[in-house]
Structure formats: C-alpha cells, structure tokens
C-alpha positions as CSV (number, residue, x, y, z in Angstrom):
1,M,52.0,271.1,147.7
2,R,52.8,269.9,144.3
3,S,56.1,268.2,145.5
4,F,53.9,266.4,148.3
5,W,51.8,264.9,145.6
6,S,54.7,263.9,143.4
7,I,56.3,262.2,146.4
8,A,53.2,260.5,147.5
9,A,52.8,259.1,143.9
10,C,56.3,257.7,143.8
11,V,55.9,256.1,147.2
12,F,52.7,254.6,146.0
13,F,54.1,253.2,142.8
14,F,57.2,251.9,144.3
15,A,55.0,250.1,147.1
16,V,52.7,248.7,144.4
17,S,55.7,247.4,142.5
18,F,57.3,245.8,145.5
19,V,54.0,244.0,146.4
20,C,53.9,242.6,142.6
21,V,57.2,241.3,142.8
22,A,56.6,239.5,146.2
23,S,53.4,238.1,144.8
24,A,55.2,236.7,141.9
25,E,57.8,235.0,144.1
26,E,55.2,233.7,146.4
27,A,53.3,232.4,143.4
28,Q,56.3,230.6,142.0
29,S,57.1,229.2,145.5
30,L,53.5,227.9,145.8
31,F,53.5,226.3,142.5
32,E,56.8,224.6,143.1
33,K,55.8,223.3,146.6
34,K,52.2,222.2,145.8
35,C,52.7,220.7,142.3
36,S,56.1,218.9,143.3
37,A,54.3,217.1,145.9
38,C,52.8,214.8,143.3
39,H,55.1,215.2,140.1
40,G,58.0,217.0,138.9
41,I,57.6,220.6,138.1
42,D,59.3,220.2,134.7
43,R,56.2,218.6,133.2
44,P,53.8,221.8,133.7
45,K,56.8,224.0,132.6
46,S,57.1,222.2,129.4
47,K,53.6,223.0,128.6
48,A,52.0,226.2,126.9
49,K,48.2,226.8,127.7
50,T,45.6,229.5,127.8
51,P,44.4,230.7,131.4
52,A,41.2,228.5,130.9
53,E,43.4,225.4,130.0
54,W,45.7,226.0,133.0
55,R,42.5,226.3,135.4
56,S,41.2,223.1,134.1
57,T,44.5,221.3,134.6
58,V,45.0,222.6,138.1
59,L,41.4,221.8,139.1
60,R,41.9,218.2,137.7
61,M,45.0,218.1,139.9
62,K,42.9,219.3,142.9
63,S,40.2,216.6,142.1
64,N,43.0,214.3,141.9
65,G,44.0,214.9,145.6
66,A,46.3,217.9,145.3
67,A,46.2,219.7,148.8
68,I,45.3,223.1,147.5
69,N,42.5,225.5,148.4
70,D,40.6,227.8,145.9
71,D,42.8,230.8,146.6
72,Q,45.7,228.7,145.8
73,V,44.3,227.3,142.6
74,R,43.7,231.1,141.6
75,I,47.4,231.9,142.3
76,I,48.8,229.0,140.7
77,V,46.6,229.4,137.6
78,E,47.6,233.1,137.3
79,Y,51.2,232.2,137.7
80,L,51.1,229.5,135.1
81,A,49.1,231.5,132.5
82,K,51.5,234.4,132.9
83,N,54.8,232.2,132.8
84,Y,53.7,229.5,130.5
85,P,51.2,231.0,127.8
86,K,50.0,229.5,124.8
87,K,51.5,231.5,121.9
C-alpha cells in the first residue's frame, strides 16, 4: 500500500509540473501575441516593475484598445511580474 501512495504522489507532482510549464509557455505566447499587436515586445521586456505596476500598465493598454479580456490581463500580468520583476 505504501508503494501505491508513493507512485500516486510522483504522478501527481509530475502532472502539476507539466501543467505549470505549459502555462508558462502559454502565458509567454499570449503576451507576445497580444502585446505585439500594438508595439514591439522589447519595450515591456526592458522594464522591471512590481506586480501592481505591471497590472496598472496592462490595464492602461487594455483601456487604450488592446484586445484582451480580464483572464488574459491576469495571465499577462503574472507572466510579466514573474519574468520582469522590480529588483
């Protein structure tokens, strides 16, 4: 019975890891697709901001006409905050 739980735990952690990697790739793709529709992506990549600052920036882009919904805002903000944080 112990080996069953060990195997189940390994499968669970592998599955969670895989989903996280896929989500990171999807977030990057979403950022590149949506943000490059209006400007180059080098500009935001050259910035370093807090999560709140990234949220403000992305919401400003949305109000300026970026075609993103609220879920996409959240995904893009999380991606930017993780990959381009204020140090």
